[in-house]
CHARMM internal coordinates of N, CA and C (Angstrom, degrees):
IC EDIT
DIST 1 N 1 CA 1.4083
DIST 1 CA 1 C 1.5747
ANGL 1 N 1 CA 1 C 112.47
DIST 1 C 2 N 1.3019
ANGL 1 CA 1 C 2 N 117.57
DIHE 1 N 1 CA 1 C 2 N 148.59
DIST 2 N 2 CA 1.4821
ANGL 1 C 2 N 2 CA 125.01
DIHE 1 CA 1 C 2 N 2 CA 178.14
DIST 2 CA 2 C 1.4761
ANGL 2 N 2 CA 2 C 105.69
DIHE 1 C 2 N 2 CA 2 C -125.40
DIST 2 C 3 N 1.3265
ANGL 2 CA 2 C 3 N 114.19
DIHE 2 N 2 CA 2 C 3 N 135.73
DIST 3 N 3 CA 1.4886
ANGL 2 C 3 N 3 CA 123.00
DIHE 2 CA 2 C 3 N 3 CA 174.70
DIST 3 CA 3 C 1.4552
ANGL 3 N 3 CA 3 C 110.55
DIHE 2 C 3 N 3 CA 3 C -99.33
DIST 3 C 4 N 1.3307
ANGL 3 CA 3 C 4 N 113.79
DIHE 3 N 3 CA 3 C 4 N 126.37
DIST 4 N 4 CA 1.4819
ANGL 3 C 4 N 4 CA 120.98
DIHE 3 CA 3 C 4 N 4 CA 179.13
DIST 4 CA 4 C 1.5052
ANGL 4 N 4 CA 4 C 106.33
DIHE 3 C 4 N 4 CA 4 C -115.24
DIST 4 C 5 N 1.3366
ANGL 4 CA 4 C 5 N 113.85
DIHE 4 N 4 CA 4 C 5 N 112.48
DIST 5 N 5 CA 1.5435
ANGL 4 C 5 N 5 CA 116.75
DIHE 4 CA 4 C 5 N 5 CA 177.39
DIST 5 CA 5 C 1.5271
ANGL 5 N 5 CA 5 C 108.44
DIHE 4 C 5 N 5 CA 5 C -107.66
DIST 5 C 6 N 1.3567
ANGL 5 CA 5 C 6 N 116.61
DIHE 5 N 5 CA 5 C 6 N 137.77
DIST 6 N 6 CA 1.4148
ANGL 5 C 6 N 6 CA 120.25
DIHE 5 CA 5 C 6 N 6 CA -178.25
DIST 6 CA 6 C 1.5043
ANGL 6 N 6 CA 6 C 108.75
DIHE 5 C 6 N 6 CA 6 C -148.85
DIST 6 C 7 N 1.3157
ANGL 6 CA 6 C 7 N 115.83
DIHE 6 N 6 CA 6 C 7 N 157.32
DIST 7 N 7 CA 1.3961
ANGL 6 C 7 N 7 CA 123.76
DIHE 6 CA 6 C 7 N 7 CA 179.27
DIST 7 CA 7 C 1.5486
ANGL 7 N 7 CA 7 C 112.62
DIHE 6 C 7 N 7 CA 7 C -126.35
DIST 7 C 8 N 1.3341
ANGL 7 CA 7 C 8 N 117.59
DIHE 7 N 7 CA 7 C 8 N 133.46
DIST 8 N 8 CA 1.4358
ANGL 7 C 8 N 8 CA 122.15
DIHE 7 CA 7 C 8 N 8 CA 176.88
DIST 8 CA 8 C 1.4671
ANGL 8 N 8 CA 8 C 113.41
DIHE 7 C 8 N 8 CA 8 C -111.59
DIST 8 C 9 N 1.2728
ANGL 8 CA 8 C 9 N 119.84
DIHE 8 N 8 CA 8 C 9 N 125.55
DIST 9 N 9 CA 1.4027
ANGL 8 C 9 N 9 CA 125.05
DIHE 8 CA 8 C 9 N 9 CA 179.30
DIST 9 CA 9 C 1.5361
ANGL 9 N 9 CA 9 C 113.17
DIHE 8 C 9 N 9 CA 9 C -82.36
DIST 9 C 10 N 1.3795
ANGL 9 CA 9 C 10 N 114.82
DIHE 9 N 9 CA 9 C 10 N -11.21
DIST 10 N 10 CA 1.3883
ANGL 9 C 10 N 10 CA 120.01
DIHE 9 CA 9 C 10 N 10 CA 178.78
DIST 10 CA 10 C 1.5567
ANGL 10 N 10 CA 10 C 113.35
DIHE 9 C 10 N 10 CA 10 C -128.15
DIST 10 C 11 N 1.2882
ANGL 10 CA 10 C 11 N 118.38
DIHE 10 N 10 CA 10 C 11 N 160.19
DIST 11 N 11 CA 1.3980
ANGL 10 C 11 N 11 CA 119.74
DIHE 10 CA 10 C 11 N 11 CA 172.97
DIST 11 CA 11 C 1.6068
ANGL 11 N 11 CA 11 C 108.41
DIHE 10 C 11 N 11 CA 11 C -93.42
DIST 11 C 12 N 1.2976
ANGL 11 CA 11 C 12 N 114.10
DIHE 11 N 11 CA 11 C 12 N 149.37
DIST 12 N 12 CA 1.4850
ANGL 11 C 12 N 12 CA 115.66
DIHE 11 CA 11 C 12 N 12 CA -178.23
DIST 12 CA 12 C 1.4991
ANGL 12 N 12 CA 12 C 111.64
DIHE 11 C 12 N 12 CA 12 C 162.99
DIST 12 C 13 N 1.3539
ANGL 12 CA 12 C 13 N 115.69
DIHE 12 N 12 CA 12 C 13 N 177.22
DIST 13 N 13 CA 1.4518
ANGL 12 C 13 N 13 CA 120.11
DIHE 12 CA 12 C 13 N 13 CA 177.71
DIST 13 CA 13 C 1.5326
ANGL 13 N 13 CA 13 C 106.52
DIHE 12 C 13 N 13 CA 13 C -67.78
DIST 13 C 14 N 1.3328
ANGL 13 CA 13 C 14 N 115.62
DIHE 13 N 13 CA 13 C 14 N 130.09
DIST 14 N 14 CA 1.4545
ANGL 13 C 14 N 14 CA 121.51
DIHE 13 CA 13 C 14 N 14 CA 179.30
DIST 14 CA 14 C 1.5165
ANGL 14 N 14 CA 14 C 110.82
DIHE 13 C 14 N 14 CA 14 C -120.38
DIST 14 C 15 N 1.3630
ANGL 14 CA 14 C 15 N 117.46
DIHE 14 N 14 CA 14 C 15 N 140.27
DIST 15 N 15 CA 1.4180
ANGL 14 C 15 N 15 CA 123.26
DIHE 14 CA 14 C 15 N 15 CA 177.86
DIST 15 CA 15 C 1.5527
ANGL 15 N 15 CA 15 C 106.93
DIHE 14 C 15 N 15 CA 15 C -136.51
DIST 15 C 16 N 1.3169
ANGL 15 CA 15 C 16 N 113.36
DIHE 15 N 15 CA 15 C 16 N 131.61
DIST 16 N 16 CA 1.4766
ANGL 15 C 16 N 16 CA 121.46
DIHE 15 CA 15 C 16 N 16 CA -178.64
DIST 16 CA 16 C 1.5073
ANGL 16 N 16 CA 16 C 101.97
DIHE 15 C 16 N 16 CA 16 C -125.90
DIST 16 C 17 N 1.3573
ANGL 16 CA 16 C 17 N 117.86
DIHE 16 N 16 CA 16 C 17 N 112.48
DIST 17 N 17 CA 1.4711
ANGL 16 C 17 N 17 CA 123.45
DIHE 16 CA 16 C 17 N 17 CA 178.48
DIST 17 CA 17 C 1.4835
ANGL 17 N 17 CA 17 C 113.45
DIHE 16 C 17 N 17 CA 17 C -127.43
DIST 17 C 18 N 1.2562
ANGL 17 CA 17 C 18 N 115.02
DIHE 17 N 17 CA 17 C 18 N 152.94
DIST 18 N 18 CA 1.5466
ANGL 17 C 18 N 18 CA 121.13
DIHE 17 CA 17 C 18 N 18 CA -175.63
DIST 18 CA 18 C 1.5143
ANGL 18 N 18 CA 18 C 103.52
DIHE 17 C 18 N 18 CA 18 C -112.06
DIST 18 C 19 N 1.3397
ANGL 18 CA 18 C 19 N 119.27
DIHE 18 N 18 CA 18 C 19 N 131.44
DIST 19 N 19 CA 1.3979
ANGL 18 C 19 N 19 CA 126.45
DIHE 18 CA 18 C 19 N 19 CA 173.70
DIST 19 CA 19 C 1.4581
ANGL 19 N 19 CA 19 C 112.48
DIHE 18 C 19 N 19 CA 19 C -120.70
DIST 19 C 20 N 1.3823
ANGL 19 CA 19 C 20 N 119.25
DIHE 19 N 19 CA 19 C 20 N 147.28
DIST 20 N 20 CA 1.5043
ANGL 19 C 20 N 20 CA 122.64
DIHE 19 CA 19 C 20 N 20 CA 173.80
DIST 20 CA 20 C 1.4939
ANGL 20 N 20 CA 20 C 107.54
DIHE 19 C 20 N 20 CA 20 C -79.79
DIST 20 C 21 N 1.2798
ANGL 20 CA 20 C 21 N 113.39
DIHE 20 N 20 CA 20 C 21 N 175.95
DIST 21 N 21 CA 1.4822
ANGL 20 C 21 N 21 CA 123.68
DIHE 20 CA 20 C 21 N 21 CA 179.30
DIST 21 CA 21 C 1.5518
ANGL 21 N 21 CA 21 C 112.08
DIHE 20 C 21 N 21 CA 21 C -58.79
DIST 21 C 22 N 1.2863
ANGL 21 CA 21 C 22 N 120.16
DIHE 21 N 21 CA 21 C 22 N -25.71
DIST 22 N 22 CA 1.3908
ANGL 21 C 22 N 22 CA 122.38
DIHE 21 CA 21 C 22 N 22 CA 179.04
DIST 22 CA 22 C 1.5544
ANGL 22 N 22 CA 22 C 115.51
DIHE 21 C 22 N 22 CA 22 C -89.15
DIST 22 C 23 N 1.3285
ANGL 22 CA 22 C 23 N 114.96
DIHE 22 N 22 CA 22 C 23 N 3.50
DIST 23 N 23 CA 1.4603
ANGL 22 C 23 N 23 CA 124.19
DIHE 22 CA 22 C 23 N 23 CA 179.11
DIST 23 CA 23 C 1.5864
ANGL 23 N 23 CA 23 C 114.99
DIHE 22 C 23 N 23 CA 23 C 83.24
DIST 23 C 24 N 1.3354
ANGL 23 CA 23 C 24 N 113.78
DIHE 23 N 23 CA 23 C 24 N 13.47
DIST 24 N 24 CA 1.4511
ANGL 23 C 24 N 24 CA 116.58
DIHE 23 CA 23 C 24 N 24 CA 178.14
DIST 24 CA 24 C 1.6243
ANGL 24 N 24 CA 24 C 107.99
DIHE 23 C 24 N 24 CA 24 C -88.32
DIST 24 C 25 N 1.3465
ANGL 24 CA 24 C 25 N 112.18
DIHE 24 N 24 CA 24 C 25 N 136.86
DIST 25 N 25 CA 1.4933
ANGL 24 C 25 N 25 CA 120.76
DIHE 24 CA 24 C 25 N 25 CA -178.02
DIST 25 CA 25 C 1.5677
ANGL 25 N 25 CA 25 C 104.90
DIHE 24 C 25 N 25 CA 25 C -74.50
DIST 25 C 26 N 1.3313
ANGL 25 CA 25 C 26 N 116.76
DIHE 25 N 25 CA 25 C 26 N 125.02
DIST 26 N 26 CA 1.4671
ANGL 25 C 26 N 26 CA 119.81
DIHE 25 CA 25 C 26 N 26 CA 179.64
DIST 26 CA 26 C 1.5088
ANGL 26 N 26 CA 26 C 110.23
DIHE 25 C 26 N 26 CA 26 C -108.93
DIST 26 C 27 N 1.3588
ANGL 26 CA 26 C 27 N 118.43
DIHE 26 N 26 CA 26 C 27 N -19.63
DIST 27 N 27 CA 1.4833
ANGL 26 C 27 N 27 CA 118.17
DIHE 26 CA 26 C 27 N 27 CA -177.04
DIST 27 CA 27 C 1.5010
ANGL 27 N 27 CA 27 C 107.55
DIHE 26 C 27 N 27 CA 27 C -163.98
DIST 27 C 28 N 1.3971
ANGL 27 CA 27 C 28 N 115.08
DIHE 27 N 27 CA 27 C 28 N 141.65
DIST 28 N 28 CA 1.3954
ANGL 27 C 28 N 28 CA 120.76
DIHE 27 CA 27 C 28 N 28 CA 169.63
DIST 28 CA 28 C 1.5075
ANGL 28 N 28 CA 28 C 108.57
DIHE 27 C 28 N 28 CA 28 C -110.10
DIST 28 C 29 N 1.3509
ANGL 28 CA 28 C 29 N 120.72
DIHE 28 N 28 CA 28 C 29 N 117.11
DIST 29 N 29 CA 1.3494
ANGL 28 C 29 N 29 CA 124.48
DIHE 28 CA 28 C 29 N 29 CA -176.74
DIST 29 CA 29 C 1.5594
ANGL 29 N 29 CA 29 C 113.61
DIHE 28 C 29 N 29 CA 29 C -86.04
DIST 29 C 30 N 1.3240
ANGL 29 CA 29 C 30 N 114.18
DIHE 29 N 29 CA 29 C 30 N -40.46
DIST 30 N 30 CA 1.5096
ANGL 29 C 30 N 30 CA 117.92
DIHE 29 CA 29 C 30 N 30 CA 176.88
DIST 30 CA 30 C 1.5345
ANGL 30 N 30 CA 30 C 105.97
DIHE 29 C 30 N 30 CA 30 C -146.34
DIST 30 C 31 N 1.3655
ANGL 30 CA 30 C 31 N 107.49
DIHE 30 N 30 CA 30 C 31 N 147.47
DIST 31 N 31 CA 1.5423
ANGL 30 C 31 N 31 CA 114.83
DIHE 30 CA 30 C 31 N 31 CA 175.37
DIST 31 CA 31 C 1.5168
ANGL 31 N 31 CA 31 C 104.11
DIHE 30 C 31 N 31 CA 31 C -158.53
DIST 31 C 32 N 1.3870
ANGL 31 CA 31 C 32 N 114.71
DIHE 31 N 31 CA 31 C 32 N 82.30
DIST 32 N 32 CA 1.3723
ANGL 31 C 32 N 32 CA 120.77
DIHE 31 CA 31 C 32 N 32 CA -172.46
DIST 32 CA 32 C 1.5506
ANGL 32 N 32 CA 32 C 109.76
DIHE 31 C 32 N 32 CA 32 C -166.12
DIST 32 C 33 N 1.3586
ANGL 32 CA 32 C 33 N 114.71
DIHE 32 N 32 CA 32 C 33 N 166.02
DIST 33 N 33 CA 1.5044
ANGL 32 C 33 N 33 CA 117.08
DIHE 32 CA 32 C 33 N 33 CA 175.82
DIST 33 CA 33 C 1.5207
ANGL 33 N 33 CA 33 C 108.53
DIHE 32 C 33 N 33 CA 33 C -74.21
DIST 33 C 34 N 1.3841
ANGL 33 CA 33 C 34 N 114.69
DIHE 33 N 33 CA 33 C 34 N 140.22
DIST 34 N 34 CA 1.4044
ANGL 33 C 34 N 34 CA 123.52
DIHE 33 CA 33 C 34 N 34 CA 179.22
DIST 34 CA 34 C 1.5493
ANGL 34 N 34 CA 34 C 109.70
DIHE 33 C 34 N 34 CA 34 C -132.39
DIST 34 C 35 N 1.3224
ANGL 34 CA 34 C 35 N 115.59
DIHE 34 N 34 CA 34 C 35 N 139.37
DIST 35 N 35 CA 1.4926
ANGL 34 C 35 N 35 CA 119.14
DIHE 34 CA 34 C 35 N 35 CA 173.71
DIST 35 CA 35 C 1.5545
ANGL 35 N 35 CA 35 C 108.88
DIHE 34 C 35 N 35 CA 35 C -75.97
DIST 35 C 36 N 1.2677
ANGL 35 CA 35 C 36 N 119.00
DIHE 35 N 35 CA 35 C 36 N 162.71
DIST 36 N 36 CA 1.4857
ANGL 35 C 36 N 36 CA 120.48
DIHE 35 CA 35 C 36 N 36 CA 173.61
DIST 36 CA 36 C 1.5292
ANGL 36 N 36 CA 36 C 107.77
DIHE 35 C 36 N 36 CA 36 C -62.69
DIST 36 C 37 N 1.3113
ANGL 36 CA 36 C 37 N 115.20
DIHE 36 N 36 CA 36 C 37 N 147.26
DIST 37 N 37 CA 1.4307
ANGL 36 C 37 N 37 CA 122.34
DIHE 36 CA 36 C 37 N 37 CA -176.33
DIST 37 CA 37 C 1.4386
ANGL 37 N 37 CA 37 C 117.71
DIHE 36 C 37 N 37 CA 37 C 152.08
DIST 37 C 38 N 1.2728
ANGL 37 CA 37 C 38 N 118.08
DIHE 37 N 37 CA 37 C 38 N -173.25
DIST 38 N 38 CA 1.4572
ANGL 37 C 38 N 38 CA 126.48
DIHE 37 CA 37 C 38 N 38 CA 174.46
DIST 38 CA 38 C 1.5242
ANGL 38 N 38 CA 38 C 112.35
DIHE 37 C 38 N 38 CA 38 C -96.57
DIST 38 C 39 N 1.3221
ANGL 38 CA 38 C 39 N 120.25
DIHE 38 N 38 CA 38 C 39 N 136.47
DIST 39 N 39 CA 1.4049
ANGL 38 C 39 N 39 CA 127.59
DIHE 38 CA 38 C 39 N 39 CA -179.17
DIST 39 CA 39 C 1.4764
ANGL 39 N 39 CA 39 C 116.34
DIHE 38 C 39 N 39 CA 39 C -133.37
DIST 39 C 40 N 1.3410
ANGL 39 CA 39 C 40 N 118.45
DIHE 39 N 39 CA 39 C 40 N 151.07
DIST 40 N 40 CA 1.3902
ANGL 39 C 40 N 40 CA 122.20
DIHE 39 CA 39 C 40 N 40 CA 175.80
DIST 40 CA 40 C 1.5810
ANGL 40 N 40 CA 40 C 106.21
DIHE 39 C 40 N 40 CA 40 C -130.83
DIST 40 C 41 N 1.2707
ANGL 40 CA 40 C 41 N 113.42
DIHE 40 N 40 CA 40 C 41 N 127.75
DIST 41 N 41 CA 1.4928
ANGL 40 C 41 N 41 CA 119.48
DIHE 40 CA 40 C 41 N 41 CA 176.25
DIST 41 CA 41 C 1.5104
ANGL 41 N 41 CA 41 C 108.30
DIHE 40 C 41 N 41 CA 41 C -116.86
DIST 41 C 42 N 1.3080
ANGL 41 CA 41 C 42 N 116.82
DIHE 41 N 41 CA 41 C 42 N 148.32
DIST 42 N 42 CA 1.4298
ANGL 41 C 42 N 42 CA 122.01
DIHE 41 CA 41 C 42 N 42 CA 177.36
DIST 42 CA 42 C 1.5559
ANGL 42 N 42 CA 42 C 107.01
DIHE 41 C 42 N 42 CA 42 C -110.52
DIST 42 C 43 N 1.2656
ANGL 42 CA 42 C 43 N 117.14
DIHE 42 N 42 CA 42 C 43 N 134.34
DIST 43 N 43 CA 1.4582
ANGL 42 C 43 N 43 CA 122.24
DIHE 42 CA 42 C 43 N 43 CA 176.79
DIST 43 CA 43 C 1.4921
ANGL 43 N 43 CA 43 C 111.82
DIHE 42 C 43 N 43 CA 43 C -121.07
DIST 43 C 44 N 1.3700
ANGL 43 CA 43 C 44 N 116.05
DIHE 43 N 43 CA 43 C 44 N 115.19
DIST 44 N 44 CA 1.4465
ANGL 43 C 44 N 44 CA 124.67
DIHE 43 CA 43 C 44 N 44 CA 176.51
DIST 44 CA 44 C 1.5534
ANGL 44 N 44 CA 44 C 109.28
DIHE 43 C 44 N 44 CA 44 C -84.90
DIST 44 C 45 N 1.3284
ANGL 44 CA 44 C 45 N 114.42
DIHE 44 N 44 CA 44 C 45 N 107.15
DIST 45 N 45 CA 1.4101
ANGL 44 C 45 N 45 CA 120.42
DIHE 44 CA 44 C 45 N 45 CA -173.35
DIST 45 CA 45 C 1.6222
ANGL 45 N 45 CA 45 C 109.71
DIHE 44 C 45 N 45 CA 45 C -102.58
DIST 45 C 46 N 1.3200
ANGL 45 CA 45 C 46 N 115.44
DIHE 45 N 45 CA 45 C 46 N 15.09
DIST 46 N 46 CA 1.4361
ANGL 45 C 46 N 46 CA 119.93
DIHE 45 CA 45 C 46 N 46 CA 178.11
DIST 46 CA 46 C 1.5044
ANGL 46 N 46 CA 46 C 116.81
DIHE 45 C 46 N 46 CA 46 C -51.71
DIST 46 C 47 N 1.3099
ANGL 46 CA 46 C 47 N 114.33
DIHE 46 N 46 CA 46 C 47 N -43.55
DIST 47 N 47 CA 1.5854
ANGL 46 C 47 N 47 CA 114.11
DIHE 46 CA 46 C 47 N 47 CA -178.70
DIST 47 CA 47 C 1.4702
ANGL 47 N 47 CA 47 C 111.93
DIHE 46 C 47 N 47 CA 47 C -83.49
DIST 47 C 48 N 1.3468
ANGL 47 CA 47 C 48 N 124.20
DIHE 47 N 47 CA 47 C 48 N 3.60
DIST 48 N 48 CA 1.4432
ANGL 47 C 48 N 48 CA 122.00
DIHE 47 CA 47 C 48 N 48 CA 176.52
DIST 48 CA 48 C 1.4617
ANGL 48 N 48 CA 48 C 114.11
DIHE 47 C 48 N 48 CA 48 C -99.02
DIST 48 C 49 N 1.3677
ANGL 48 CA 48 C 49 N 119.26
DIHE 48 N 48 CA 48 C 49 N 143.22
DIST 49 N 49 CA 1.4929
ANGL 48 C 49 N 49 CA 116.20
DIHE 48 CA 48 C 49 N 49 CA 172.92
DIST 49 CA 49 C 1.4452
ANGL 49 N 49 CA 49 C 116.06
DIHE 48 C 49 N 49 CA 49 C -73.85
DIST 49 C 50 N 1.2569
ANGL 49 CA 49 C 50 N 115.95
DIHE 49 N 49 CA 49 C 50 N 169.07
DIST 50 N 50 CA 1.5054
ANGL 49 C 50 N 50 CA 118.82
DIHE 49 CA 49 C 50 N 50 CA 178.07
DIST 50 CA 50 C 1.5046
ANGL 50 N 50 CA 50 C 109.65
DIHE 49 C 50 N 50 CA 50 C -59.93
DIST 50 C 51 N 1.2483
ANGL 50 CA 50 C 51 N 119.27
DIHE 50 N 50 CA 50 C 51 N 149.93
DIST 51 N 51 CA 1.4208
ANGL 50 C 51 N 51 CA 121.52
DIHE 50 CA 50 C 51 N 51 CA -178.17
DIST 51 CA 51 C 1.5236
ANGL 51 N 51 CA 51 C 117.33
DIHE 50 C 51 N 51 CA 51 C 155.88
DIST 51 C 52 N 1.2723
ANGL 51 CA 51 C 52 N 119.19
DIHE 51 N 51 CA 51 C 52 N -174.99
DIST 52 N 52 CA 1.5296
ANGL 51 C 52 N 52 CA 124.72
DIHE 51 CA 51 C 52 N 52 CA 176.97
DIST 52 CA 52 C 1.4473
ANGL 52 N 52 CA 52 C 107.33
DIHE 51 C 52 N 52 CA 52 C -94.77
DIST 52 C 53 N 1.4490
ANGL 52 CA 52 C 53 N 114.66
DIHE 52 N 52 CA 52 C 53 N 135.54
DIST 53 N 53 CA 1.3615
ANGL 52 C 53 N 53 CA 119.37
DIHE 52 CA 52 C 53 N 53 CA 175.10
DIST 53 CA 53 C 1.5694
ANGL 53 N 53 CA 53 C 107.71
DIHE 52 C 53 N 53 CA 53 C -136.30
DIST 53 C 54 N 1.3294
ANGL 53 CA 53 C 54 N 115.91
DIHE 53 N 53 CA 53 C 54 N 167.40
DIST 54 N 54 CA 1.4381
ANGL 53 C 54 N 54 CA 119.87
DIHE 53 CA 53 C 54 N 54 CA 178.73
DIST 54 CA 54 C 1.4821
ANGL 54 N 54 CA 54 C 108.97
DIHE 53 C 54 N 54 CA 54 C -131.71
DIST 54 C 55 N 1.3949
ANGL 54 CA 54 C 55 N 114.76
DIHE 54 N 54 CA 54 C 55 N 131.72
DIST 55 N 55 CA 1.3791
ANGL 54 C 55 N 55 CA 123.55
DIHE 54 CA 54 C 55 N 55 CA 171.54
DIST 55 CA 55 C 1.5188
ANGL 55 N 55 CA 55 C 110.96
DIHE 54 C 55 N 55 CA 55 C -87.16
DIST 55 C 56 N 1.2471
ANGL 55 CA 55 C 56 N 120.10
DIHE 55 N 55 CA 55 C 56 N 120.81
DIST 56 N 56 CA 1.4716
ANGL 55 C 56 N 56 CA 122.38
DIHE 55 CA 55 C 56 N 56 CA -178.02
DIST 56 CA 56 C 1.5942
ANGL 56 N 56 CA 56 C 108.03
DIHE 55 C 56 N 56 CA 56 C -112.76
DIST 56 C 57 N 1.3431
ANGL 56 CA 56 C 57 N 112.13
DIHE 56 N 56 CA 56 C 57 N 107.85
DIST 57 N 57 CA 1.5100
ANGL 56 C 57 N 57 CA 118.24
DIHE 56 CA 56 C 57 N 57 CA -178.90
DIST 57 CA 57 C 1.4581
ANGL 57 N 57 CA 57 C 109.78
DIHE 56 C 57 N 57 CA 57 C -107.34
DIST 57 C 58 N 1.3737
ANGL 57 CA 57 C 58 N 120.39
DIHE 57 N 57 CA 57 C 58 N 127.86
DIST 58 N 58 CA 1.4307
ANGL 57 C 58 N 58 CA 124.65
DIHE 57 CA 57 C 58 N 58 CA 179.31
DIST 58 CA 58 C 1.4834
ANGL 58 N 58 CA 58 C 109.24
DIHE 57 C 58 N 58 CA 58 C -132.03
DIST 58 C 59 N 1.3716
ANGL 58 CA 58 C 59 N 119.80
DIHE 58 N 58 CA 58 C 59 N 120.31
DIST 59 N 59 CA 1.4007
ANGL 58 C 59 N 59 CA 124.48
DIHE 58 CA 58 C 59 N 59 CA 176.41
DIST 59 CA 59 C 1.5130
ANGL 59 N 59 CA 59 C 104.90
DIHE 58 C 59 N 59 CA 59 C -126.75
DIST 59 C 60 N 1.3672
ANGL 59 CA 59 C 60 N 117.24
DIHE 59 N 59 CA 59 C 60 N 117.06
DIST 60 N 60 CA 1.4010
ANGL 59 C 60 N 60 CA 121.48
DIHE 59 CA 59 C 60 N 60 CA -174.91
DIST 60 CA 60 C 1.5731
ANGL 60 N 60 CA 60 C 109.77
DIHE 59 C 60 N 60 CA 60 C 64.03
DIST 60 C 61 N 1.2831
ANGL 60 CA 60 C 61 N 116.65
DIHE 60 N 60 CA 60 C 61 N -121.15
DIST 61 N 61 CA 1.4628
ANGL 60 C 61 N 61 CA 126.50
DIHE 60 CA 60 C 61 N 61 CA 175.54
DIST 61 CA 61 C 1.4845
ANGL 61 N 61 CA 61 C 112.27
DIHE 60 C 61 N 61 CA 61 C -98.07
DIST 61 C 62 N 1.3375
ANGL 61 CA 61 C 62 N 120.52
DIHE 61 N 61 CA 61 C 62 N -6.16
DIST 62 N 62 CA 1.4351
ANGL 61 C 62 N 62 CA 124.29
DIHE 61 CA 61 C 62 N 62 CA -178.20
DIST 62 CA 62 C 1.4850
ANGL 62 N 62 CA 62 C 109.95
DIHE 61 C 62 N 62 CA 62 C -86.62
DIST 62 C 63 N 1.2969
ANGL 62 CA 62 C 63 N 116.17
DIHE 62 N 62 CA 62 C 63 N 129.33
DIST 63 N 63 CA 1.4369
ANGL 62 C 63 N 63 CA 123.62
DIHE 62 CA 62 C 63 N 63 CA -179.16
DIST 63 CA 63 C 1.5124
ANGL 63 N 63 CA 63 C 111.73
DIHE 62 C 63 N 63 CA 63 C -128.32
DIST 63 C 64 N 1.3522
ANGL 63 CA 63 C 64 N 118.47
DIHE 63 N 63 CA 63 C 64 N 129.52
DIST 64 N 64 CA 1.4359
ANGL 63 C 64 N 64 CA 125.65
DIHE 63 CA 63 C 64 N 64 CA 175.60
DIST 64 CA 64 C 1.5504
ANGL 64 N 64 CA 64 C 111.05
DIHE 63 C 64 N 64 CA 64 C -125.63
DIST 64 C 65 N 1.2317
ANGL 64 CA 64 C 65 N 119.67
DIHE 64 N 64 CA 64 C 65 N 136.80
DIST 65 N 65 CA 1.4971
ANGL 64 C 65 N 65 CA 123.62
DIHE 64 CA 64 C 65 N 65 CA 176.53
DIST 65 CA 65 C 1.5313
ANGL 65 N 65 CA 65 C 104.59
DIHE 64 C 65 N 65 CA 65 C -124.96
DIST 65 C 66 N 1.3038
ANGL 65 CA 65 C 66 N 116.65
DIHE 65 N 65 CA 65 C 66 N 130.09
DIST 66 N 66 CA 1.4372
ANGL 65 C 66 N 66 CA 127.73
DIHE 65 CA 65 C 66 N 66 CA 177.56
DIST 66 CA 66 C 1.5248
ANGL 66 N 66 CA 66 C 109.63
DIHE 65 C 66 N 66 CA 66 C -123.11
DIST 66 C 67 N 1.3418
ANGL 66 CA 66 C 67 N 111.29
DIHE 66 N 66 CA 66 C 67 N 134.73
DIST 67 N 67 CA 1.5072
ANGL 66 C 67 N 67 CA 118.18
DIHE 66 CA 66 C 67 N 67 CA 176.00
DIST 67 CA 67 C 1.5170
ANGL 67 N 67 CA 67 C 110.91
DIHE 66 C 67 N 67 CA 67 C -81.69
DIST 67 C 68 N 1.3874
ANGL 67 CA 67 C 68 N 115.60
DIHE 67 N 67 CA 67 C 68 N 137.54
DIST 68 N 68 CA 1.4321
ANGL 67 C 68 N 68 CA 120.05
DIHE 67 CA 67 C 68 N 68 CA 177.67
DIST 68 CA 68 C 1.5237
ANGL 68 N 68 CA 68 C 108.41
DIHE 67 C 68 N 68 CA 68 C -133.84
DIST 68 C 69 N 1.3429
ANGL 68 CA 68 C 69 N 116.32
DIHE 68 N 68 CA 68 C 69 N 141.09
DIST 69 N 69 CA 1.4957
ANGL 68 C 69 N 69 CA 120.06
DIHE 68 CA 68 C 69 N 69 CA 177.49
DIST 69 CA 69 C 1.5331
ANGL 69 N 69 CA 69 C 107.54
DIHE 68 C 69 N 69 CA 69 C -119.84
DIST 69 C 70 N 1.3493
ANGL 69 CA 69 C 70 N 107.70
DIHE 69 N 69 CA 69 C 70 N 128.58
DIST 70 N 70 CA 1.5060
ANGL 69 C 70 N 70 CA 113.93
DIHE 69 CA 69 C 70 N 70 CA 178.73
DIST 70 CA 70 C 1.4800
ANGL 70 N 70 CA 70 C 108.73
DIHE 69 C 70 N 70 CA 70 C -105.63
DIST 70 C 71 N 1.3015
ANGL 70 CA 70 C 71 N 115.99
DIHE 70 N 70 CA 70 C 71 N 123.19
DIST 71 N 71 CA 1.4335
ANGL 70 C 71 N 71 CA 120.62
DIHE 70 CA 70 C 71 N 71 CA -178.77
DIST 71 CA 71 C 1.5968
ANGL 71 N 71 CA 71 C 107.68
DIHE 70 C 71 N 71 CA 71 C -119.74
DIST 71 C 72 N 1.3288
ANGL 71 CA 71 C 72 N 116.35
DIHE 71 N 71 CA 71 C 72 N 133.28
DIST 72 N 72 CA 1.4315
ANGL 71 C 72 N 72 CA 118.92
DIHE 71 CA 71 C 72 N 72 CA -178.42
DIST 72 CA 72 C 1.5579
ANGL 72 N 72 CA 72 C 110.95
DIHE 71 C 72 N 72 CA 72 C -124.10
END
COOR INIT
IC SEED 1 N 1 CA 1 C
IC BUILD
């Protein structure tokens, strides 16, 4: 499991998706309205092979992408 902590300074529709190195979406962790605040999401990567992945977080018009490496 991987823990993803994030903070939103605004309220709005939030989506947190995981993409592989080829840009294919492998998992949607959240896709809902969130109030401003601190959040913790848990990502079960058990079914994914080792490799480089990207967490794509979008809240309103704010977008953040974070690189993640899964090693087994």
